[in-house]
LOMITI-335786 format. One line per 2 residues: their letters; for each residue x, y, z of N, C-alpha, C, O, CB. Coordinates in Angstrom, 1 decimal, decimal comma. Atoms other than C-alpha are relative to their C-alpha. Last residue first. Glycine has a CB too. Layout:
BEGIN
a> X Y Z X Y Z X Y Z X Y Z X Y Z  ...
// end
This chain:
BEGIN
lm> -0,1 -0,8 -1,1 247,6 81,7 -64,7 -1,1 1,1 0,0 -1,2 2,0 0,9 1,4 0,7 0,1  0,2 0,7 -1,3 247,0 78,7 -66,8 -0,1 1,0 1,1 -0,7 0,6 2,2 1,1 -1,0 0,2
ss> 1,4 0,4 -0,1 246,5 80,6 -70,1 -0,4 -0,7 1,3 -1,5 -0,8 1,6 -0,4 -0,9 -1,2  0,9 -1,2 0,0 249,7 82,5 -69,7 -1,4 -0,4 0,1 -2,2 0,3 0,7 0,3 0,9 -1,2
lq> 0,0 -0,5 -1,4 251,5 79,2 -68,8 -0,9 1,3 0,0 -1,6 1,4 1,1 1,5 0,4 0,4  0,7 0,9 -0,9 250,4 77,6 -72,1 -0,1 0,6 1,4 -1,1 0,5 2,0 0,6 -1,4 0,0
dr> 1,4 0,0 0,3 251,4 80,5 -74,3 -0,8 -0,8 0,9 -1,8 -0,3 1,4 -0,2 -0,5 -1,4  0,6 -1,4 -0,3 254,7 81,0 -72,6 -1,4 0,0 -0,2 -2,2 0,5 0,6 0,7 1,1 -0,7
al> 0,1 -0,1 -1,5 255,4 77,2 -72,6 -0,6 1,3 0,4 -1,4 1,4 1,3 1,3 -0,2 0,6  1,2 0,8 -0,5 254,6 77,0 -76,3 -0,2 0,1 1,5 -1,3 0,3 1,9 0,3 -1,6 -0,4
kw> 1,2 -0,7 0,4 257,0 79,9 -77,0 -1,2 -0,7 0,4 -2,2 -0,1 0,9 0,0 0,3 -1,5  0,1 -1,3 -0,8 259,8 78,3 -75,0 -1,3 0,7 -0,3 -2,1 1,1 0,6 1,2 0,9 -0,2
dn> 0,4 0,5 -1,3 259,2 74,9 -76,7 -0,3 1,2 0,9 -1,3 1,3 1,7 1,0 -1,0 0,5  1,4 0,4 0,2 259,5 76,7 -80,1 -0,7 -0,5 1,3 -1,9 -0,2 1,6 -0,2 -1,0 -1,1
ka> 0,7 -1,3 0,1 262,7 78,3 -78,9 -1,5 -0,2 -0,2 -2,4 0,4 0,4 0,6 0,9 -1,2  0,1 -0,6 -1,5 264,0 74,9 -77,8 -0,8 1,3 0,0 -1,6 1,5 0,9 1,5 0,2 0,5
tr> 1,0 0,8 -0,7 263,0 73,5 -81,3 -0,1 0,5 1,4 -1,2 0,7 2,0 0,4 -1,6 0,0  1,4 -0,3 0,4 264,8 76,3 -83,0 -1,0 -0,7 0,8 -2,0 -0,1 1,1 -0,2 -0,2 -1,5
es> 0,4 -1,3 -0,7 267,9 75,7 -80,9 -1,4 0,5 -0,4 -2,1 1,1 0,4 1,1 1,1 -0,3  -0,7 -1,2 0,6 268,0 72,1 -82,1 -0,5 1,3 0,8 -1,4 1,3 1,5 -0,5 0,1 -1,5
vg> 0,8 -0,4 1,2 267,3 69,3 -79,7 0,6 1,3 -0,6 1,6 1,8 -0,1 -1,6 0,4 0,4  -0,3 0,8 1,2 269,4 67,4 -77,2 -0,9 0,3 -1,2 -1,3 -0,6 -1,9 -0,1 -1,4 0,4
ve> 1,1 0,8 0,3 268,0 68,8 -74,0 0,2 -1,0 -1,1 -0,4 -2,0 -1,2 -1,2 0,9 -0,2  0,3 0,8 -1,2 271,3 70,2 -72,8 -1,0 -1,0 -0,2 -0,9 -2,2 0,2 -0,4 0,9 1,2
ka> -1,1 0,9 -0,2 272,4 71,4 -76,2 -0,3 -1,0 1,1 -0,1 -2,2 1,0 1,3 0,7 0,2  0,2 0,9 1,1 269,1 73,1 -76,8 1,0 -1,2 0,1 0,8 -2,3 -0,2 0,1 0,7 -1,4
ie> 1,1 0,8 -0,2 269,3 74,6 -73,4 -0,2 -1,1 -1,1 -0,4 -2,3 -0,9 -1,4 0,8 0,2  -0,4 1,0 -1,0 272,7 75,9 -73,9 -1,1 -1,0 0,3 -0,9 -2,2 0,4 0,4 0,7 1,3
qm> -1,0 0,8 0,5 271,7 77,6 -77,1 0,4 -1,1 0,9 0,5 -2,3 0,5 1,2 0,9 -0,4  0,7 0,9 1,0 268,5 79,0 -75,6 1,0 -1,0 -0,6 0,7 -2,1 -0,8 -0,8 0,8 -1,1
tl> 0,4 -0,7 1,2 270,6 80,5 -72,7 -0,7 -1,0 -0,9 -0,7 -2,2 -0,7 1,2 0,6 -0,8  -0,6 0,3 1,2 270,7 78,8 -69,3 -0,5 0,9 -1,2 -1,6 1,4 -1,1 -0,2 -1,4 -0,3
gg> -0,8 -1,1 0,5 269,9 80,4 -66,0 0,7 -0,3 -1,3 1,7 0,4 -1,7 1,0 0,4 0,9  -1,3 0,4 0,2 268,8 77,2 -64,4 0,9 1,0 -0,6 2,1 0,8 -0,6 0,0 -1,2 -0,8
fv> -0,5 0,4 -1,2 265,6 78,4 -62,8 1,5 -0,5 -0,1 2,2 -0,6 0,9 -0,7 -1,1 0,5  0,4 -0,9 -1,1 264,2 80,5 -65,6 0,8 -0,4 1,3 1,3 0,5 1,9 -1,5 -0,1 0,2
rl> -0,1 -1,4 0,3 265,9 78,9 -68,6 -0,2 0,9 1,2 0,6 1,7 1,6 -0,9 0,5 -1,1  -1,4 -0,2 0,3 266,5 75,3 -67,4 0,2 1,5 -0,3 1,2 2,1 0,1 0,5 -0,9 -1,2
sv> -0,9 0,2 -1,1 263,1 75,2 -65,8 1,4 0,4 -0,2 2,1 1,0 0,7 -0,1 -1,4 0,5  0,3 -1,1 -0,9 261,3 76,7 -68,8 0,9 -0,1 1,3 1,5 0,8 1,7 -1,6 0,0 0,4
vl> -0,6 -1,2 0,5 263,0 74,3 -71,1 -0,2 1,2 0,9 0,7 1,9 1,2 -0,5 0,3 -1,4  -1,5 0,1 -0,2 262,1 71,4 -68,9 0,7 1,2 -0,5 1,6 1,7 0,1 0,5 -1,2 -0,6
aa> -0,2 -0,3 -1,4 258,5 72,5 -69,0 1,4 -0,1 0,4 1,9 0,7 1,2 -0,9 -0,8 0,9  0,3 -1,5 -0,1 258,5 72,6 -72,8 0,2 0,4 1,5 0,8 1,5 1,8 -1,4 0,3 -0,5
re> -1,2 -0,7 0,4 260,1 69,1 -72,7 -0,2 1,5 0,1 0,8 2,2 0,4 0,3 -0,4 -1,5  -1,1 0,2 -0,8 257,3 67,7 -70,6 1,2 0,7 -0,4 1,9 1,3 0,5 0,3 -1,4 0,1
ha> -1,1 -0,3 0,8 254,4 69,1 -72,5 1,3 0,1 0,8 1,7 1,1 1,2 -0,2 1,4 -0,7  0,4 0,0 1,4 251,0 67,9 -71,2 1,3 0,2 -0,9 1,3 -0,4 -2,0 -0,9 1,2 -0,2
va> 0,9 1,1 0,3 252,0 66,8 -67,7 -0,3 -0,1 -1,5 -0,2 -1,1 -2,2 -1,3 0,0 0,8  -0,8 1,2 0,2 254,9 69,2 -67,6 -0,8 -1,2 -0,3 -0,3 -2,2 -0,9 0,8 -0,2 1,3
lr> -0,6 -0,1 1,4 252,6 72,2 -68,1 0,8 -1,3 -0,3 0,7 -1,8 -1,4 0,9 1,2 -0,1  1,1 0,3 0,9 250,6 71,2 -65,0 0,5 0,0 -1,5 0,1 -0,8 -2,3 -1,1 1,1 0,2
dl> 0,3 1,4 -0,1 253,9 71,1 -63,0 -1,1 -0,4 -0,9 -1,1 -1,5 -1,5 -0,3 -0,3 1,5  -1,0 0,7 0,7 254,9 74,5 -64,4 -0,2 -1,5 0,1 0,1 -2,3 -0,8 1,4 0,3 0,6
ae> 0,2 -0,2 1,5 251,6 76,0 -63,4 1,0 -0,8 -0,8 0,7 -1,5 -1,8 0,0 1,5 -0,3  1,1 0,9 0,5 252,0 74,4 -59,9 -0,3 0,2 -1,5 -0,7 -0,8 -2,2 -1,2 0,4 0,8
ga> -0,4 1,3 -0,1 255,5 75,9 -59,5 -1,1 -1,0 -0,5 -0,9 -1,9 -1,2 0,5 -0,4 1,4  -0,8 0,3 1,2 254,4 79,3 -60,8 0,5 -1,4 0,0 0,6 -2,0 -1,1 1,3 1,0 0,0
ae> 0,9 -0,1 1,2 251,5 79,4 -58,3 0,9 -0,3 -1,2 0,4 -1,0 -2,1 -0,6 1,5 0,0  0,9 1,2 -0,1 253,8 78,2 -55,4 -0,9 0,0 -1,3 -1,0 -1,0 -2,0 -1,0 0,0 1,3
fg> -0,8 1,2 0,3 256,5 80,7 -56,3 -0,9 -1,2 -0,1 -0,7 -2,1 -1,0 1,1 -0,3 1,1  -0,4 -0,1 1,4 253,9 83,5 -56,4 0,8 -1,2 -0,4 0,6 -1,8 -1,5 0,8 1,2 -0,2
le> 1,2 0,4 0,8 252,3 82,4 -53,1 0,4 0,1 -1,5 -0,1 -0,7 -2,3 -1,2 1,0 0,2  0,5 1,4 -0,2 255,6 82,3 -51,3 -1,1 -0,4 -0,9 -1,0 -1,4 -1,6 -0,5 -0,2 1,5
ds> 0,3 0,3 -1,4 257,0 85,5 -52,7 -0,5 -1,4 0,0 -0,6 -2,1 -1,0 -1,1 1,1 0,5  -1,1 0,8 -0,7 258,7 86,6 -55,9 -0,3 -0,1 1,4 0,4 0,4 2,3 1,3 0,5 -0,2
hi> -1,1 -0,7 -0,6 255,5 88,0 -57,6 0,9 -1,0 0,7 0,5 -2,2 1,0 -0,5 1,0 1,0  -0,5 0,9 -1,0 253,1 86,6 -60,2 1,2 0,7 0,6 2,1 1,2 -0,1 0,3 -1,4 -0,5
dp> 0,8 -0,1 -1,2 251,3 89,2 -62,3 0,3 -0,9 1,2 -0,5 -1,0 2,2 -1,4 -0,1 -0,4  0,4 -1,4 -0,3 253,0 88,1 -65,5 -1,0 0,0 1,3 -1,8 -0,9 1,4 -0,7 0,6 -1,2
fl> 0,9 0,0 -1,2 254,6 84,6 -65,1 -0,5 1,5 0,2 -0,1 2,0 1,3 0,7 -0,6 1,2  0,8 1,2 -0,2 256,2 83,7 -68,4 -1,0 0,2 1,1 -2,1 -0,4 1,0 1,0 -1,1 0,4
ae> 0,3 0,8 1,3 257,6 86,8 -70,0 -0,8 -1,2 0,3 -1,6 -1,5 -0,5 1,4 -0,4 -0,6  1,2 -0,6 0,8 257,2 88,9 -66,8 -0,3 -0,8 -1,2 -1,5 -0,9 -1,6 0,3 1,4 -0,3
dl> -0,6 -0,1 1,4 259,5 86,6 -64,8 -1,1 0,4 -0,9 -2,0 -0,4 -1,2 0,6 -1,4 -0,5  -0,9 1,2 0,1 258,9 86,5 -61,0 0,7 0,0 -1,4 2,0 0,0 -1,4 -0,9 -1,3 0,2
pe> 0,4 1,1 0,9 257,4 90,0 -60,7 1,1 -1,0 -0,1 2,3 -0,8 -0,1 -0,3 0,5 -1,3  -0,5 -0,2 1,3 258,6 91,9 -57,6 -0,5 -1,1 -0,9 -0,6 -2,2 -0,5 1,5 0,1 0,1
ky> 0,1 1,1 0,9 256,8 92,1 -54,3 0,4 0,3 -1,4 -0,1 1,3 -2,0 -1,5 -0,4 0,0  0,1 -0,4 1,3 257,7 94,5 -51,4 0,0 -1,3 -1,0 0,7 -2,3 -0,7 1,3 0,9 -0,4
ag> -1,3 0,1 0,7 256,9 93,1 -48,0 -0,1 0,4 -1,5 -1,2 0,1 -2,1 0,6 -1,5 0,2  0,1 -0,8 1,2 253,7 94,4 -46,5 1,3 0,0 -0,8 1,7 1,0 -1,4 -0,4 1,5 0,3
sg> -0,9 -1,2 -0,1 254,6 93,2 -43,0 -0,1 0,9 -1,2 0,5 2,0 -1,3 1,5 -0,4 0,1  0,7 -1,3 -0,3 251,6 91,0 -42,6 0,9 1,2 -0,1 0,4 2,3 0,1 -0,7 0,0 1,3
rk> 1,3 0,0 0,3 253,6 87,8 -42,4 -0,7 1,3 0,4 -0,5 1,8 1,6 -0,7 -1,2 0,8  0,4 -1,4 0,3 257,3 88,6 -42,3 -1,5 0,1 -0,1 -2,0 1,2 -0,6 0,7 0,5 -1,2
sa> -0,5 -0,9 -1,0 258,8 85,5 -40,6 -0,5 1,4 -0,3 -0,2 2,3 0,6 1,4 -0,1 0,0  0,6 0,4 -1,3 256,5 83,2 -42,6 0,5 0,9 1,1 -0,2 1,1 2,1 0,4 -1,5 0,3
ar> 1,4 -0,5 -0,1 257,3 85,1 -45,8 -0,6 -0,3 1,4 -1,4 0,4 2,0 -0,9 -0,6 -1,1  -0,2 -1,4 -0,1 261,1 84,5 -45,3 -1,5 0,6 0,2 -1,7 1,4 1,1 0,7 0,7 -1,3
ar> -0,6 -0,3 -1,3 260,5 80,8 -44,7 0,0 1,5 0,3 -0,3 2,0 1,4 1,3 -0,6 0,1  1,0 0,3 -1,0 258,2 80,6 -47,7 0,5 0,3 1,4 -0,2 0,8 2,3 -0,4 -1,6 -0,2
ay> 1,1 -1,0 0,0 260,6 82,5 -49,9 -1,0 -0,3 1,0 -1,6 0,6 1,7 -0,6 0,1 -1,4  -0,6 -1,3 -0,6 263,5 80,3 -48,8 -1,1 1,0 0,0 -1,2 1,7 1,0 1,4 0,5 -0,8
di> 0,0 0,2 -1,5 261,4 77,1 -49,5 0,5 1,2 0,7 0,1 1,6 1,8 0,9 -1,2 0,3  1,4 0,1 -0,5 260,6 78,4 -53,0 0,0 -0,1 1,5 -0,7 0,6 2,2 -0,8 -1,1 -0,7
lv> 0,5 -1,4 -0,1 264,2 79,4 -53,6 -1,4 0,1 0,5 -1,7 1,0 1,2 0,2 0,7 -1,4  -0,7 -0,7 -1,1 265,4 75,9 -52,6 -0,5 1,5 0,1 -0,6 2,0 1,2 1,5 0,0 -0,2
rr> 0,6 0,3 -1,3 262,7 74,4 -54,7 0,7 0,7 1,2 0,0 1,0 2,1 0,0 -1,5 0,2  1,3 -0,7 0,0 264,0 76,2 -57,8 -0,7 -0,2 1,3 -1,2 0,7 2,0 -0,9 -0,4 -1,2
mi> -0,3 -1,4 -0,4 267,5 75,0 -56,9 -1,3 0,8 0,0 -1,4 1,7 0,8 1,0 0,6 -1,0  -0,3 0,0 -1,4 266,1 71,5 -56,9 0,3 1,4 0,4 -0,1 1,9 1,5 1,2 -0,9 0,3
ns> 1,2 0,1 -0,7 264,6 72,0 -60,3 0,2 0,0 1,5 -0,7 0,6 2,3 -0,8 -1,2 -0,5  0,7 -1,2 0,3 267,9 73,1 -61,7 -1,4 0,1 0,8 -1,7 1,0 1,4 -0,2 0,3 -1,5
av> -0,7 -0,9 -0,8 269,6 70,1 -60,1 -0,7 1,4 -0,1 -1,0 2,1 0,9 1,6 0,1 -0,4  0,4 0,2 -1,4 267,1 67,8 -61,6 0,6 1,0 0,9 -0,1 1,6 1,7 0,5 -1,4 0,5
ay> 1,4 -0,4 0,1 267,8 69,3 -65,1 -0,6 -0,2 1,4 -1,3 0,7 1,9 -0,7 -0,9 -1,0  0,2 -1,5 0,0 271,5 69,2 -64,4 -1,4 0,4 0,0 -1,7 1,4 0,7 0,7 0,6 -1,1
fh> -0,5 -0,4 -1,3 271,4 65,4 -63,4 -0,2 1,6 0,1 -0,6 2,1 1,1 1,4 -0,4 0,2  1,0 0,3 -1,0 269,3 64,6 -66,5 0,4 0,5 1,4 -0,4 1,1 2,1 -0,3 -1,6 0,1
sr> 1,1 -0,9 0,3 271,8 66,4 -68,8 -1,1 -0,2 1,0 -1,7 0,8 1,5 -0,5 -0,2 -1,3  -0,4 -1,3 -0,6 274,7 64,5 -67,1 -1,2 1,0 -0,2 -1,5 1,8 0,7 1,3 0,5 -0,8
de> -1,2 -0,5 0,6 273,1 61,1 -67,7 0,2 1,4 0,6 -0,4 1,9 1,5 0,0 0,1 -1,5  -0,1 0,6 1,4 270,3 58,9 -66,6 1,3 0,4 -0,6 2,0 -0,4 -1,3 -1,3 0,4 -0,8
we> -0,3 -0,9 1,1 270,7 59,9 -62,9 0,2 -0,8 -1,3 1,0 -1,7 -1,4 1,2 0,9 0,2  1,2 -0,7 0,5 268,9 57,9 -60,3 0,3 0,8 -1,3 -0,7 1,2 -2,0 -0,4 0,9 1,2
hp> 0,5 0,5 1,3 271,9 55,5 -60,0 -1,3 0,6 -0,5 -1,9 0,2 -1,5 -0,2 -1,4 0,1  -0,8 -0,3 1,1 273,6 57,7 -57,4 -0,6 -0,5 -1,3 -0,4 0,1 -2,4 1,4 -0,4 0,2
er> -0,8 1,2 0,5 270,7 57,4 -55,0 0,8 0,4 -1,2 0,3 1,0 -2,1 -0,9 -1,2 -0,3  0,6 0,9 1,0 269,5 60,8 -53,7 1,0 -1,2 -0,3 2,2 -1,1 0,0 -0,3 0,8 -1,4
ss> 0,8 1,0 -0,7 270,6 62,4 -50,4 -0,7 -1,0 -1,0 -1,4 -1,9 -0,6 -1,1 0,8 0,8  -0,8 1,1 -0,6 273,5 64,0 -52,1 -0,8 -1,0 0,7 -0,4 -2,1 1,0 0,9 0,6 0,9
lr> -0,4 1,0 1,0 271,1 66,1 -54,3 0,8 -1,2 0,6 0,7 -2,3 0,1 0,9 0,6 -1,1  1,2 0,7 0,5 269,4 67,7 -51,3 0,4 -1,0 -1,1 -0,2 -2,1 -1,2 -1,0 1,0 -0,6
vy> 0,5 0,8 -1,2 272,7 68,6 -49,6 -1,3 -0,8 -0,5 -1,4 -2,0 -0,2 -0,4 1,0 1,2  -1,0 1,2 -0,2 274,1 69,8 -53,0 -0,5 -0,9 1,1 -0,6 -2,1 0,9 1,4 0,5 0,4
ae> 0,3 0,9 1,0 271,0 72,0 -53,6 0,9 -1,3 0,1 0,4 -2,4 -0,1 0,2 0,6 -1,4  1,2 0,7 -0,4 271,6 73,6 -50,3 -0,5 -1,0 -1,0 -1,0 -2,0 -0,6 -1,1 1,0 0,2
nv> -0,3 0,9 -1,1 275,2 74,3 -51,2 -1,2 -0,7 0,5 -1,2 -1,9 0,9 0,6 0,8 1,0  -0,7 1,2 0,5 274,2 75,6 -54,7 0,3 -0,9 1,2 0,1 -2,1 1,0 1,3 0,5 -0,6
va> 0,9 0,8 0,8 271,6 78,0 -53,2 0,6 -1,3 -0,5 0,0 -2,4 -0,4 -0,5 0,8 -1,2  0,9 0,6 -0,9 274,0 79,2 -50,6 -1,0 -0,9 -0,7 -1,4 -1,9 -0,2 -0,7 1,0 0,9
ta> -0,7 1,1 -0,7 276,7 79,8 -53,2 -0,9 -0,7 1,0 -0,8 -2,0 1,2 1,2 0,5 0,7  -0,1 1,1 0,9 274,2 81,8 -55,3 0,7 -1,2 0,6 0,3 -2,3 0,4 0,7 0,4 -1,2
sl> -1,1 -0,2 1,0 273,5 84,0 -52,3 0,0 -1,3 -0,9 -0,5 -2,3 -0,6 1,4 0,2 0,6  -0,5 1,4 0,2 270,2 84,1 -50,3 1,1 0,1 -1,2 0,7 0,6 -2,3 -1,2 -1,0 -0,3
th> -1,2 0,2 -0,9 269,8 87,7 -49,0 0,5 -1,4 -0,2 1,6 -1,7 0,3 -0,4 0,1 1,4  -0,1 1,4 -0,2 267,3 89,0 -51,6 1,3 -0,3 0,7 2,4 0,1 0,2 -0,2 -0,7 -1,4
dg> -0,2 0,3 -1,4 267,0 92,8 -51,0 0,1 -1,5 0,3 0,1 -1,9 1,4 -1,1 0,6 0,8  -1,3 -0,6 -0,5 267,5 93,6 -54,7 0,3 -0,4 1,4 1,5 -0,5 1,8 -0,1 1,5 -0,1
re> 0,2 -1,4 -0,4 264,8 91,2 -56,0 1,3 0,5 0,7 2,2 -0,3 1,2 -1,2 0,2 1,0  0,8 -0,2 -1,2 265,9 88,0 -57,7 0,0 1,5 0,3 0,7 2,3 -0,2 0,6 -0,8 1,1
nr> 1,3 -0,3 0,3 267,0 87,7 -61,3 -0,9 0,2 1,2 -2,0 0,6 1,1 -0,6 -1,0 -0,9  -0,1 -1,3 0,7 270,7 87,9 -60,5 -1,4 0,4 -0,3 -1,6 1,6 -0,3 0,8 0,0 -1,3
ci> 0,0 -1,0 -1,1 270,0 85,0 -58,0 0,1 1,4 -0,6 -0,4 2,4 0,0 1,2 -0,2 0,9  1,3 -0,1 -0,7 268,9 82,7 -60,8 0,1 1,1 1,0 -0,9 1,9 1,0 -0,3 -1,3 0,8
ag> 1,0 -0,6 0,9 271,9 83,5 -63,0 -1,4 0,1 0,7 -2,2 1,0 0,4 -0,1 -0,9 -1,3  -0,3 -1,4 0,2 274,3 83,0 -60,1 -1,1 0,6 -0,9 -1,6 1,7 -0,6 1,4 0,1 -0,6
ar> 0,5 -0,6 -1,2 272,6 79,6 -59,4 0,2 1,5 0,0 -0,6 2,3 0,4 0,6 -0,6 1,4  1,4 0,0 0,1 273,3 78,5 -62,9 -0,7 0,7 1,2 -1,6 1,5 0,9 -0,5 -1,4 0,0
rr> 0,4 -0,9 1,0 276,9 79,6 -62,7 -1,5 0,0 -0,2 -2,1 1,1 -0,4 0,6 -0,4 -1,3  -0,2 -1,3 -0,6 277,3 77,8 -59,3 -0,4 1,1 -1,1 -1,0 2,1 -0,8 1,5 0,2 0,4
le> 1,0 -0,2 -0,9 275,8 74,6 -60,7 0,1 1,5 0,5 -0,9 2,2 0,7 -0,1 -1,0 1,1  1,2 -0,2 0,7 278,2 74,8 -63,6 -1,2 0,3 0,9 -2,0 1,1 0,5 -0,2 -1,2 -0,9
py> 0,0 -1,3 0,8 281,2 75,4 -61,4 -1,3 0,2 -0,8 -1,7 1,4 -0,9 1,2 0,0 -0,8  0,2 -1,2 -0,8 280,0 72,7 -58,9 0,2 1,3 -0,8 -0,7 2,2 -0,7 1,1 0,1 1,2
vl> 1,3 -0,6 0,3 279,6 69,9 -61,4 -0,1 1,3 0,7 -1,0 2,1 0,3 -1,1 -1,0 0,4  0,2 -0,2 1,4 283,3 68,8 -61,7 -1,3 0,7 -0,3 -1,4 1,5 -1,2 -0,1 -1,3 -0,7
ew> -1,0 -0,9 0,5 284,3 69,2 -58,0 -0,2 0,3 -1,5 0,1 1,4 -2,0 1,5 -0,7 0,1  0,3 -1,4 -0,5 281,1 67,6 -56,9 1,0 1,0 -0,6 0,6 2,2 -0,9 -0,1 0,1 1,5
lr> 1,2 -0,3 0,6 281,8 64,5 -59,0 -0,4 1,5 0,3 -0,7 2,3 -0,5 -1,1 -1,0 0,4  -0,4 -0,4 1,4 285,3 64,3 -57,8 -1,2 0,5 -0,7 -1,0 1,5 -1,5 0,7 -1,1 -0,7
da> -0,8 -1,3 -0,1 284,1 64,4 -54,1 0,4 0,5 -1,5 0,3 1,6 -1,8 1,3 -0,2 0,9  0,9 -1,0 -0,2 281,4 61,8 -54,9 0,7 1,3 0,1 0,2 2,3 -0,5 -0,7 -0,3 1,4
tp> 0,8 -0,1 1,3 284,0 59,4 -56,5 -1,0 1,2 0,3 -1,1 2,1 -0,6 -0,9 -1,3 -0,3  -0,9 -0,6 1,1 286,4 60,0 -53,6 -0,7 0,2 -1,2 -0,6 1,3 -1,9 1,2 -1,0 -0,3
aq> -0,3 -1,5 -0,2 283,6 59,4 -51,0 0,9 0,6 -1,1 0,5 1,6 -1,6 0,7 0,2 1,3  -1,3 -0,3 -0,7 282,5 56,1 -52,5 0,2 1,4 0,1 -0,1 2,2 -0,8 1,2 -0,7 -0,7
gd> 0,2 -1,1 -0,9 278,8 55,8 -53,5 1,3 0,3 0,8 1,2 0,9 1,8 -1,1 -0,2 1,0  -0,5 0,3 -1,3 279,1 52,3 -54,9 0,0 1,1 1,0 0,1 0,9 2,2 1,5 -0,5 -0,1
rv> 1,0 0,5 -0,9 276,9 52,6 -57,9 0,4 -0,1 1,4 -0,4 -0,3 2,3 -0,4 -1,2 -0,5  -0,7 0,8 -1,0 279,0 54,8 -60,2 -1,0 -0,4 1,1 -1,7 0,5 1,6 1,2 0,8 0,7
nl> 0,4 1,4 0,1 276,7 56,0 -63,0 0,7 -0,9 1,0 0,3 -2,1 1,1 0,3 -0,5 -1,4  1,4 0,1 -0,4 277,0 59,7 -62,1 -0,5 -1,5 0,1 -1,5 -1,8 0,8 -0,9 0,8 -0,9
le> 0,1 -0,1 -1,5 280,7 59,3 -62,2 -1,4 0,0 0,5 -1,7 -0,5 1,6 0,7 1,3 0,6  -0,6 1,2 -0,5 280,6 58,1 -65,8 -0,1 0,0 1,5 -0,4 -1,0 2,1 1,4 -0,1 -0,4
ti> 0,9 1,0 0,3 278,3 61,0 -66,8 0,5 -1,4 0,6 -0,3 -2,2 1,2 -0,3 -0,1 -1,5  1,2 -0,3 -1,0 280,5 63,5 -65,1 -0,9 -1,1 -0,2 -1,4 -1,6 0,8 -0,6 1,4 -0,3
eg> -0,4 0,4 -1,3 283,6 61,9 -66,8 -1,1 0,3 1,0 -1,2 -0,5 1,9 1,3 0,8 0,4  -0,2 1,4 -0,1 282,1 62,2 -70,2 0,2 -0,6 1,4 -0,4 -1,6 1,8 1,0 -0,5 -0,9
ad> 1,3 0,5 0,1 281,0 65,8 -69,7 0,0 -1,5 0,1 -0,8 -2,1 0,8 -0,6 0,4 -1,4  0,3 0,8 -1,2 284,5 66,8 -68,3 -1,4 -0,7 -0,2 -1,8 -1,5 0,7 -0,1 1,0 1,2
de> -0,9 1,1 -0,1 285,8 67,9 -71,7 -0,3 -0,9 1,2 0,0 -2,1 1,1 1,4 0,6 0,3  0,2 0,9 1,0 282,7 70,0 -72,3 0,9 -1,2 0,1 0,4 -2,4 -0,1 0,2 0,6 -1,3
m> 1,0 1,0 -0,4 283,0 71,7 -69,0 -0,2 -1,1 -1,0 -0,5 -2,2 -0,7 -1,3 0,8 0,2
// end
């Protein structure tokens, strides 16, 4: 992926939206998006039926509707993609909950480190999303670290590289986010 970083950034900055350019961009970013979606789906409950491939494909549909020049660089693209994958899971949980209203579906914690007492259902995803949005107002980078870790499946080392800070700073942002989010919920 490192070798492709420059080409990805270059393709993200193409303004004409030609199909060959879009196809090549998708070819380059798909493996990383699939890896991130796989990490997200591994954290889902056992009876979760949305696959990593489905998450990536739905994210692709949503990403492709955006203007190519919206991306500052590769890191910005992946951060937006991680948030879109989070929205895909929220929408999926909403749809699933809508079809199961009152069925007493099993609820599993979202991420105990960040979201104690919040479950992987419509209300839980909404509460987590709202808390993350409030965090982003005060601490944008800390919210980005949370999105990349929880919804992007990245390690602290990968997050530090993606955000352009030291690993220690990324860990400090993670700690700040945990403290802030626990007081918001």
